[in-house]
Structure formats: C-alpha cells, structure tokens
C-alpha positions as CSV (number, residue, x, y, z in Angstrom):
1,M,116.2,133.1,129.7
2,K,119.0,132.5,132.2
3,K,119.1,132.7,136.0
4,E,121.6,135.5,135.8
5,D,119.1,137.7,134.0
6,I,116.6,137.4,136.9
7,I,119.3,137.8,139.6
8,S,120.7,141.0,138.0
9,S,117.1,142.4,137.8
10,L,116.1,141.8,141.5
11,D,116.7,145.4,142.3
12,S,114.7,146.7,139.3
13,P,111.0,145.9,139.4
14,N,110.6,147.3,135.9
15,R,113.2,145.0,134.4
16,L,111.9,142.0,136.3
17,E,108.4,142.7,135.0
18,S,109.7,143.1,131.5
19,L,111.5,139.7,131.7
20,Y,108.4,138.0,132.9
21,R,106.2,139.5,130.1
22,S,108.8,138.6,127.5
23,N,108.4,134.8,128.2
24,P,106.2,133.9,131.2
25,D,106.7,130.1,130.8
26,D,110.5,130.3,130.8
27,F,110.4,132.9,133.6
28,K,108.5,130.4,135.8
29,K,110.7,127.5,135.0
30,V,113.9,129.5,135.8
31,F,112.3,131.1,138.9
32,R,111.7,127.7,140.4
33,E,115.4,126.9,140.2
34,L,116.3,130.3,141.5
35,E,114.3,130.0,144.7
36,V,116.3,126.9,145.8
37,E,119.7,128.5,145.1
38,T,119.2,132.1,146.5
39,G,116.9,131.5,149.5
40,E,114.0,133.7,150.3
41,P,114.5,137.5,149.8
42,V,111.4,139.5,150.0
43,V,111.2,140.2,146.3
44,L,111.4,136.4,145.6
45,K,108.7,135.7,148.2
46,F,106.5,138.2,146.4
47,W,107.1,136.7,143.0
48,R,106.6,133.2,144.3
49,E,103.1,134.0,145.6
50,R,102.3,135.9,142.4
51,L,103.4,133.0,140.1
52,F,102.4,129.9,142.1
53,Y,99.7,131.0,144.5
54,E,96.9,128.4,145.0
55,T,93.7,128.7,146.9
56,P,92.9,126.0,149.5
57,D,90.5,124.4,147.0
58,E,93.2,124.4,144.3
59,Q,95.7,122.8,146.7
60,E,93.2,120.1,147.6
61,E,92.5,119.5,143.9
62,Q,96.2,119.2,143.2
63,G,96.5,116.8,146.1
64,E,93.8,114.7,144.5
65,K,95.4,114.8,141.1
66,K,98.7,113.4,142.6
67,G,96.7,110.4,143.8
68,F,94.9,110.2,140.4
69,H,91.6,110.4,142.2
70,Y,91.7,106.8,143.1
71,K,88.5,107.0,145.2
72,T,86.7,108.6,142.3
73,V,88.0,106.0,139.9
74,L,86.7,103.3,142.2
75,L,83.3,105.1,142.3
76,V,83.2,105.3,138.5
77,V,84.0,101.6,138.2
78,L,81.4,100.7,140.8
79,L,78.7,102.8,139.2
80,S,79.5,101.4,135.8
81,L,79.2,97.8,137.0
82,I,75.9,98.5,138.8
83,S,74.5,100.3,135.8
84,G,75.6,97.7,133.4
85,T,74.1,94.9,135.5
86,L,70.8,96.8,135.8
87,V,70.7,97.1,132.0
88,K,71.4,93.4,131.7
89,L,68.6,92.5,134.1
90,P,66.3,91.2,131.4
91,D,68.9,88.7,130.2
92,I,69.8,87.7,133.8
93,L,66.2,87.1,134.9
94,G,64.9,85.9,131.5
95,S,61.3,86.9,132.3
96,I,61.4,90.6,131.2
97,V,61.1,91.8,127.6
98,G,64.4,93.6,126.9
99,S,63.2,96.3,124.5
100,W,60.2,97.2,126.7
101,Y,62.5,97.3,129.8
102,E,65.1,99.5,128.1
103,Q,62.4,101.9,126.8
104,N,61.1,102.6,130.3
105,F,64.1,102.3,132.5
106,L,67.3,102.8,130.6
107,A,67.2,106.6,131.0
108,F,66.6,106.2,134.8
109,I,69.6,103.9,135.1
110,V,72.0,106.2,133.2
111,I,70.8,109.5,134.8
112,S,70.7,108.0,138.3
113,S,74.3,106.8,137.9
114,L,75.4,110.3,137.0
115,A,73.4,111.7,139.9
116,A,75.0,109.2,142.3
117,Y,78.4,110.5,141.1
118,Y,77.5,114.1,142.2
119,L,75.6,112.9,145.3
120,M,78.9,111.9,146.8
121,K,80.1,115.5,146.6
122,P,79.3,118.2,149.2
123,G,76.7,120.7,148.0
124,L,73.2,119.8,149.2
125,E,71.9,119.1,152.6
126,R,71.3,115.4,153.4
127,K,67.6,116.0,153.7
128,K,67.4,117.5,150.3
129,K,69.5,114.7,148.8
130,C,67.1,112.1,150.3
131,A,64.1,114.0,149.0
132,L,65.5,114.1,145.5
133,I,66.3,110.3,145.7
134,V,62.7,109.6,146.8
135,L,61.3,111.7,144.0
136,G,63.4,109.8,141.5
137,F,62.2,106.4,142.7
138,F,58.6,107.8,142.8
139,G,59.0,108.4,139.1
140,V,60.0,104.8,138.6
141,L,57.1,103.6,140.7
142,V,54.6,105.7,138.7
143,L,56.1,104.5,135.4
144,S,56.0,100.9,136.6
145,S,52.3,101.3,137.6
146,L,51.0,102.3,134.2
147,P,49.0,99.9,132.1
148,H,51.8,99.2,129.6
149,F,54.0,98.0,132.4
150,V,51.4,95.9,134.2
151,Y,49.7,94.5,131.1
152,R,52.5,95.1,128.6
153,L,50.2,97.0,126.3
154,N,51.8,98.9,123.4
155,D,48.8,101.1,122.4
156,S,48.5,103.2,125.6
157,Q,49.4,106.8,124.5
158,T,49.7,108.2,128.0
159,S,52.0,105.4,129.1
160,T,54.2,106.0,126.1
161,L,54.2,109.7,126.8
162,S,55.2,109.1,130.4
163,S,58.1,107.0,129.4
164,I,59.2,109.8,127.0
165,Y,58.8,112.7,129.3
166,M,59.9,111.0,132.5
167,P,63.7,111.3,131.6
168,L,63.2,115.1,131.5
169,F,61.9,114.9,135.1
170,Y,64.9,112.8,136.0
171,C,67.2,115.4,134.4
172,S,65.5,118.1,136.4
173,L,66.3,116.2,139.7
174,F,69.8,115.6,138.5
175,G,70.2,119.3,137.7
176,I,69.3,120.2,141.2
177,I,71.9,117.7,142.5
178,F,74.5,119.1,140.2
179,C,73.9,122.7,141.1
180,G,73.8,122.0,144.9
181,D,72.6,124.8,147.1
182,G,72.9,127.2,144.2
183,W,70.2,125.5,142.1
184,R,68.0,128.6,142.2
185,K,70.7,130.7,140.6
186,N,70.7,131.1,136.9
187,S,74.5,131.0,136.7
188,T,74.7,127.5,138.2
189,R,71.9,126.3,135.9
190,I,74.0,127.6,133.0
191,E,77.0,125.6,134.4
192,F,74.7,122.5,134.4
193,L,73.9,123.1,130.7
194,R,77.5,123.5,129.9
195,Y,78.2,120.2,131.6
196,I,75.4,118.6,129.6
197,G,77.0,119.9,126.4
198,E,80.4,118.6,127.3
199,L,78.9,115.3,128.5
200,I,77.3,114.8,125.0
201,I,80.6,115.5,123.3
202,F,82.8,113.3,125.4
203,T,80.3,110.5,125.6
204,T,80.1,110.5,121.8
205,I,83.9,110.5,121.5
206,I,84.2,107.5,123.9
207,L,81.5,105.6,122.0
208,L,83.2,106.2,118.7
209,G,86.4,105.0,120.2
210,G,84.6,102.0,121.6
211,I,83.2,101.2,118.1
212,V,86.7,101.2,116.7
213,L,88.0,99.1,119.6
214,T,85.2,96.6,119.1
215,A,85.8,96.3,115.3
216,V,89.6,95.7,115.9
217,T,89.0,93.2,118.7
218,L,86.5,91.1,116.8
219,F,88.7,91.2,113.7
220,L,91.8,90.0,115.7
221,F,89.9,87.2,117.5
222,D,88.3,86.2,114.2
223,T,91.8,85.8,112.6
224,L,92.6,83.4,115.5
225,G,89.5,81.4,114.7
226,L,87.7,82.5,117.9
227,R,84.1,83.7,117.5
228,I,83.4,85.9,120.5
229,E,80.9,88.3,118.8
230,D,77.8,87.3,120.8
231,W,79.6,87.4,124.2
232,Y,81.5,90.5,123.4
233,I,78.5,92.5,122.3
234,S,76.2,91.1,125.0
235,Y,78.5,92.1,127.8
236,V,81.5,94.3,126.9
237,V,79.5,96.5,124.6
238,A,76.5,96.6,126.9
239,Y,78.6,97.5,130.0
240,G,80.8,99.9,128.1
241,S,77.9,101.8,126.5
242,V,76.3,102.4,129.8
243,A,79.6,103.3,131.4
244,S,80.6,105.9,128.7
245,P,78.6,108.9,130.2
246,I,79.9,108.0,133.7
247,V,83.5,107.9,132.4
248,A,82.9,111.1,130.4
249,T,81.7,112.8,133.6
250,F,84.8,111.7,135.4
251,L,87.0,113.2,132.6
252,I,85.1,116.5,132.7
253,D,85.0,116.8,136.4
254,K,88.5,115.5,137.5
255,V,90.9,115.0,134.7
256,L,90.0,118.1,132.7
257,S,88.6,120.0,135.6
258,Q,85.8,121.4,133.6
259,K,88.1,123.7,131.6
260,T,87.8,122.2,128.2
261,K,87.3,124.4,125.1
262,I,85.8,121.7,122.8
263,A,82.1,122.8,123.2
264,P,82.7,126.5,122.3
265,I,84.7,125.4,119.2
266,L,82.0,123.0,118.1
267,A,79.3,125.5,118.7
268,K,81.1,128.0,116.4
269,I,81.5,125.4,113.7
270,F,78.0,123.9,113.7
271,T,76.0,127.1,114.3
272,P,76.5,128.4,110.7
273,L,76.2,124.9,109.3
274,F,72.9,124.2,111.0
275,L,71.7,127.7,110.1
276,I,72.3,127.1,106.4
277,T,70.9,123.5,106.6
278,V,67.7,124.4,108.3
279,A,67.2,127.5,106.1
280,C,67.6,125.3,103.0
281,L,65.2,122.7,104.5
282,L,62.5,125.4,105.0
283,I,63.0,126.5,101.4
284,G,62.9,122.9,100.2
285,M,59.6,122.3,102.0
286,I,58.0,124.9,99.6
287,F,58.8,122.7,96.6
288,S,58.4,119.3,98.3
289,T,55.4,117.0,97.6
290,K,55.5,115.9,101.3
291,N,52.7,117.4,103.3
292,L,53.8,118.1,106.9
293,F,50.2,118.7,108.0
294,A,49.1,115.3,106.8
295,D,52.2,113.1,107.2
296,R,52.5,112.1,110.9
297,E,56.0,110.6,110.6
298,Y,57.2,113.7,108.8
299,L,55.8,115.8,111.6
300,I,57.6,113.7,114.3
301,G,60.9,114.1,112.4
302,F,60.3,117.8,112.1
303,N,59.7,118.1,115.8
304,L,62.9,116.2,116.5
305,L,64.8,118.6,114.3
306,L,63.2,121.5,116.3
307,V,64.5,120.1,119.6
308,L,68.0,119.5,118.1
309,V,68.3,123.0,116.7
310,L,66.9,124.5,119.9
311,L,69.6,122.7,121.9
312,L,72.3,123.9,119.5
313,S,70.9,127.5,119.8
314,I,71.1,127.4,123.6
315,F,74.6,125.8,123.6
316,S,75.8,128.4,121.1
317,I,74.7,131.2,123.4
318,I,76.0,129.8,126.7
319,E,79.3,128.7,125.2
320,R,80.2,132.1,123.8
321,G,82.0,133.0,127.1
322,E,81.7,136.0,129.3
323,Q,82.9,138.5,126.6
324,K,80.3,141.3,126.5
325,E,81.3,142.6,123.0
326,I,79.1,141.5,120.1
327,L,80.9,139.2,117.7
328,L,80.1,137.8,114.2
329,S,79.2,134.5,116.0
330,D,76.5,136.4,117.8
331,Y,74.8,137.4,114.5
332,L,75.0,133.7,113.4
333,S,73.6,132.5,116.7
334,N,70.8,135.0,116.6
335,G,70.0,134.0,113.1
336,L,69.8,130.4,114.2
337,V,67.4,131.4,117.0
338,Y,65.1,133.0,114.4
339,V,65.3,130.1,112.0
340,T,64.5,127.8,114.9
341,L,61.6,130.0,115.8
342,L,60.3,129.7,112.2
343,V,60.7,125.9,112.4
344,N,58.7,126.0,115.6
345,I,55.9,128.1,114.1
346,V,55.6,125.6,111.2
347,A,55.5,122.6,113.5
348,L,53.0,124.4,115.8
349,S,50.8,125.2,112.8
350,A,50.9,121.5,111.7
351,V,50.0,120.3,115.2
352,I,47.1,122.7,115.5
353,Y,45.8,121.6,112.1
354,R,46.0,117.9,113.0
355,L,44.3,118.7,116.3
356,V,41.4,120.4,114.6
357,T,41.1,117.9,111.7
358,F,41.6,114.6,113.5
359,G,40.4,115.4,117.0
360,V,42.0,115.5,120.5
361,S,44.4,112.8,121.7
362,P,47.0,112.7,124.4
363,N,49.8,112.7,121.8
364,K,48.6,115.8,120.1
365,I,48.1,117.7,123.3
366,A,51.5,116.7,124.5
367,V,53.2,117.8,121.3
368,L,51.1,121.0,121.2
369,G,52.1,121.9,124.8
370,S,55.8,121.2,124.1
371,N,55.7,123.4,121.0
372,L,54.1,126.2,122.9
373,V,56.7,125.9,125.7
374,I,59.5,126.0,123.1
375,F,57.8,128.9,121.3
376,I,57.7,131.1,124.3
377,H,61.3,130.3,125.1
378,L,62.4,131.1,121.6
379,V,60.5,134.4,121.5
380,G,62.3,135.5,124.7
381,L,65.7,134.4,123.4
382,A,65.1,136.2,120.0
383,Y,64.0,139.4,121.8
384,Y,66.9,139.6,124.2
385,Y,69.5,138.5,121.7
386,T,68.3,141.1,119.2
387,K,68.3,143.7,121.9
388,S,71.8,142.8,122.9
389,I,73.0,143.2,119.3
390,R,71.3,146.6,119.0
391,E,72.9,147.8,122.2
392,K,76.3,146.4,121.1
393,H,76.9,144.3,124.3
394,L,75.6,141.1,125.7
395,L,72.8,141.5,128.2
396,D,72.6,139.4,131.3
397,S,68.9,139.0,130.6
398,L,69.8,136.8,127.7
399,Q,71.4,134.1,129.8
400,N,68.8,134.7,132.5
401,M,66.2,133.8,129.9
402,I,68.0,130.4,129.4
403,G,68.6,129.5,133.1
404,G,65.4,131.0,134.4
405,Y,63.3,129.1,131.8
406,L,64.5,125.6,132.7
407,P,61.9,125.2,135.5
408,V,59.2,125.6,132.8
409,Y,60.5,122.6,130.9
410,A,60.7,120.7,134.2
411,L,57.1,121.6,135.1
412,W,55.8,120.5,131.7
413,S,57.6,117.2,132.0
414,V,55.9,116.6,135.3
415,I,52.5,117.4,133.9
416,V,52.9,115.0,131.0
417,A,54.6,112.2,132.8
418,F,52.5,112.2,136.0
419,L,49.1,114.0,135.2
420,F,48.4,113.0,131.6
421,P,47.7,109.3,132.5
422,I,45.1,110.5,135.0
423,I,43.7,113.3,132.9
424,F,43.1,111.0,129.9
425,W,42.5,108.0,132.1
426,F,45.3,105.8,130.7
427,E,44.1,106.2,127.1
C-alpha cells in the first residue's frame, strides 16, 4: 500500500474503509507517515483517533513500558532476595531443621512475596491491606504454636493438617489482595484463577529453563576443573527457585500485560488427554489387584489425582473465553467434569469405608470434608455445564458457580488449619 492510495481516497470514506480492511497493518504504517506530511485535515484526525486512540490507563501503561518498569524490576529483585534469604534461614542460623522449616513456612514465604507485589498496587484501602497482613501473620503464629513446632513432633495429625491447609488460607488472603475492592465479584475471582493458571505455566517454564541453565553451567565449570556444585545448588538454585513465581508474576502483569494465550491452548490440549487417561484409570481399577479401600497410600494418590483433575476442569472452563456458543471443547470439558465427579465418588466411598472400618481420626475427617466440598462443587458444575449445552449457549451461572464457590474452599481451609487442632486437642 502506498501513501498516494490513501491521499487519493481522502474524499471517499468508502474507498478509505476498503483500503483499511484490505490490510490494516500496512494502512497503519503508511498512515503514520501520512500524518506528518499532510498536516491535520479533519478526516485524518478522525482516522488517527480511530487507529491510535489510547485510554489514560493505556497511556500510563505505555509510559511504564518505555521505562521498562524499572521500579517494578527493582521490587521483583528485592522480593526475590528477601524470599531467598528467608528460605535459607535454616542454613544461616544453623539451629533449625531445614525440611521441617520448609514444610511449614515455604508456602507462606512464596505466597507472601506474591501478595507483596500486588500490595504495592492501588486497589484496596490501607486498612483492609493491614488487616490482611495481620491475618497472614496470625496464620504463621498459629502454625508456629502447634506441638510439632514447639516440640518438633512428627506424629501430630492436626499439626500436619494445619501445615497442609494453611497455604490455602494464605491463597485466600492473596486472592483478596489481587482482586482489590472487587473481591466480592465473581468476575474478578475468575481473573484471579486465570492468573493462577498462567502463574503455574510460566513458573514451570522458568524452572525448566533454570534446570537447563544449571546443567550447562555445572558442565562448563567442571570442564575447567572447578567444582561449584554445592555452592551453586545451595544459593543460586535456592534463590532462583523461590524467585521464579515472582518473576513469572512480573512477566504476566507487566511484560505480557495479562494477554497471553498459552493457558487456553494448553487447556484445549490437556482436557481430552486427561479425560482419556482418567477414564482408562477408572476402567483399569476394575481389573487391578490394588484395593483403594484398604491401601492408604493408594487412596492418597487417588485424592491428589482428584485435585489435579478438578483444577484442570476449572481452568478448561474459565479459559474458554467469552464466546457464548457451545463448541466441541465444551463437550470434552463437560465430560472431564463428569469423570472427575466419578473419581470423587470413588474417593469419597473409600474414605467413608475407612472411617467406618478403622475409626475416626483427624486425617480421615479432613479428607472426608475435602471430598464433600469438592463433590458439591462438581455437582454444581456438571449441572450448569449440562444445562448450558442443552440450551446451546454458555450460561453465566456456570462461571458464577466457580467464582462464587471459592469462599467455601477458603472456609474449609480455615476450619482445618485453625479449628482442627482445638477440636481434636492436638492429636
């Protein structure tokens, strides 16, 4: 496209529109040069606003990009250094058992660093931010007051359950910080889940890249006769691993501006794969000699599979976009929801059997409650998804069932993490 083509069409809106639709990118490129040479006729002013209009927020964002977000980069570096140092605290002090410390506080360190990133943004009132920070440290205080912390006991079921469910409580607080004043809206909660999906993907990519870099670095130094494995793994790998979700958050938020398309693509790829895999697993269980009802380790693995497939089911729904028409992927996602529900029913049956056969314990009650919470959620998802497919358009109630149900998970995490030690008296 040439400048003469646009100039000759200035008096014909129809031809000008036709030129634009024939090749929008070339039209914009030529139009930028045309503005400088021909001045500002009314028709050019109109087209300039149409092609290059930016809201005040977009102008501010572009201004930040030109400076490469240097303030945010400094924040990311600072949070990474602080988080890495906190993770290395057992090595620095020498009086703390590393594995025990990481089991109880690694999740808080990582999640609080992500929360600190978003706390620097406007969104929540200062009083609410302070309240959430206090609640987060209250969780740490509770966890550090349990018997396995004070006496370093490994056989306290309630203490172990608290250390498992407390990260869900931290994630709930982080979700409120992320959503800002719109944390009560289902749409903002869905955005938080989208962010979590992207965070998992980009963190995994960064960690895989770090593994390759580590292998190459150690190999090159080894060829020089320098053995740096212990130091490199102890510091570079430790700091880099903790920093990876923080860097991933920066990439999602600033560099990619939360407009990536990786999560929807992966959801479309893995939904049918997991659907087939889980269906085959359920069929294989019929012929297996393993007894899910008697084998505790098998049941734990089965429940982990349930959580993984539940997450994929949720991500496959929220990443389908805003298109209302029902697609083939919707049938696959709905099938995955039903398969996940079947897995949940099997796991729930096994937990109830073990509860009746072997008696009540904090672990069994916690797993039973978790399975019931998931079961109710899956029933709701299956109902609304099936109803959407029957009515040939996606219902808002389906996504509302996802965003509106998140407080239930948060409430259950609070019950297990804070109340179970008291209810079962630190058993």
